[in-house]
LUMLUM-46230 format. One record per residue (C-alpha): chain; x, y, z. Coordinates in nm, 3 decimals. Layout:
BEGIN
SITE chain      c1      c2      c3
SITE     A       X       Y       Z
...
END
This chain:
BEGIN
SITE chain      c1      c2      c3
SITE     A  -3.454  -0.498  -1.742
SITE     A  -3.454  -0.646  -2.087
SITE     A  -3.407  -0.416  -2.377
SITE     A  -3.171  -0.392  -2.673
SITE     A  -2.906  -0.132  -2.582
SITE     A  -2.824  -0.086  -2.950
SITE     A  -3.179   0.021  -3.029
SITE     A  -3.174   0.246  -2.720
SITE     A  -2.858   0.415  -2.849
SITE     A  -3.015   0.466  -3.189
SITE     A  -3.313   0.636  -3.020
SITE     A  -3.080   0.850  -2.813
SITE     A  -2.921   0.967  -3.138
SITE     A  -3.262   1.052  -3.286
SITE     A  -3.349   1.252  -2.970
SITE     A  -3.004   1.420  -2.945
SITE     A  -3.031   1.787  -2.866
SITE     A  -3.392   1.770  -2.748
SITE     A  -3.401   1.897  -2.390
SITE     A  -3.755   1.777  -2.333
SITE     A  -3.668   1.405  -2.361
SITE     A  -3.598   1.182  -2.062
SITE     A  -3.557   0.807  -2.014
SITE     A  -3.756   0.595  -1.769
SITE     A  -3.774   0.225  -1.691
SITE     A  -4.119   0.113  -1.798
SITE     A  -4.307  -0.188  -1.944
SITE     A  -4.012  -0.413  -1.856
SITE     A  -3.791  -0.209  -2.086
SITE     A  -3.699   0.153  -2.130
SITE     A  -3.928   0.438  -2.234
SITE     A  -3.842   0.775  -2.378
SITE     A  -4.055   1.049  -2.230
SITE     A  -4.139   1.360  -2.425
SITE     A  -4.234   1.650  -2.196
SITE     A  -4.310   1.388  -1.931
SITE     A  -4.539   1.179  -2.149
SITE     A  -4.444   0.831  -2.275
SITE     A  -4.341   0.874  -2.643
SITE     A  -4.175   0.549  -2.743
SITE     A  -3.955   0.278  -2.600
SITE     A  -3.804  -0.064  -2.625
SITE     A  -3.897  -0.401  -2.477
SITE     A  -3.638  -0.663  -2.573
SITE     A  -3.573  -0.566  -2.933
SITE     A  -3.924  -0.443  -3.010
SITE     A  -4.007  -0.076  -3.051
SITE     A  -4.307   0.055  -2.861
SITE     A  -4.463   0.355  -3.028
SITE     A  -4.733   0.579  -2.881
SITE     A  -4.901   0.710  -3.192
SITE     A  -5.234   0.820  -3.036
SITE     A  -5.584   0.714  -3.116
SITE     A  -5.618   0.907  -3.444
SITE     A  -5.306   0.757  -3.604
SITE     A  -5.356   0.407  -3.453
SITE     A  -5.525   0.228  -3.744
SITE     A  -5.291   0.377  -4.004
SITE     A  -4.990   0.278  -3.785
SITE     A  -5.113  -0.084  -3.772
SITE     A  -5.116  -0.089  -4.154
SITE     A  -4.739  -0.019  -4.163
SITE     A  -4.504  -0.314  -4.219
SITE     A  -4.404  -0.503  -3.908
SITE     A  -4.641  -0.310  -3.683
SITE     A  -4.892  -0.480  -3.455
SITE     A  -5.118  -0.403  -3.161
SITE     A  -4.941  -0.347  -2.830
SITE     A  -5.096  -0.608  -2.605
SITE     A  -4.860  -0.590  -2.310
SITE     A  -5.134  -0.672  -2.061
SITE     A  -5.317  -0.920  -2.284
SITE     A  -5.554  -0.642  -2.391
SITE     A  -5.452  -0.412  -2.680
SITE     A  -5.372  -0.056  -2.581
SITE     A  -5.537   0.174  -2.829
SITE     A  -5.289   0.433  -2.951
SITE     A  -4.985   0.218  -2.885
SITE     A  -4.821  -0.022  -3.136
SITE     A  -4.528  -0.263  -3.130
SITE     A  -4.292  -0.261  -3.424
SITE     A  -4.076  -0.564  -3.490
SITE     A  -3.707  -0.494  -3.578
SITE     A  -3.738  -0.512  -3.959
SITE     A  -3.987  -0.222  -3.932
SITE     A  -3.722   0.015  -3.800
SITE     A  -3.402  -0.141  -3.928
SITE     A  -3.316   0.168  -4.132
SITE     A  -3.248   0.495  -3.950
SITE     A  -3.507   0.675  -4.165
SITE     A  -3.772   0.424  -4.056
SITE     A  -3.686   0.480  -3.689
SITE     A  -3.693   0.858  -3.738
SITE     A  -4.038   0.830  -3.903
SITE     A  -4.176   0.635  -3.606
SITE     A  -4.030   0.881  -3.360
SITE     A  -4.175   1.175  -3.555
SITE     A  -4.520   1.010  -3.552
SITE     A  -4.491   0.958  -3.174
SITE     A  -4.379   1.313  -3.109
SITE     A  -4.659   1.449  -3.324
SITE     A  -4.900   1.291  -3.079
SITE     A  -4.711   1.365  -2.757
SITE     A  -4.675   1.728  -2.862
SITE     A  -5.052   1.754  -2.845
SITE     A  -5.055   1.647  -2.480
SITE     A  -5.005   1.880  -2.183
SITE     A  -4.654   1.859  -2.041
SITE     A  -4.628   1.676  -1.710
END
């Protein structure tokens, strides 16, 4: 399993105190599940963000964000963010907030 443990720890700090967050091995890395739905995660040192279809285009316009093409075909509603795009804690918190905004709209699993 290849993921940056330092980034994982930063995400754990962002999610601290939230009882509805779990971790799961996924996409060759680690995913953080919000109410049972994939919220965000890490593959190598890249942040995966599930922003949903409505926020997808705007998310792609953010610095260091790109289409998530894990399977060779872009997954609408998911983006990859390269490390400079979440280097600051505030940037990481903003991405997580965007992800949780979407996953909050989904039924819990």
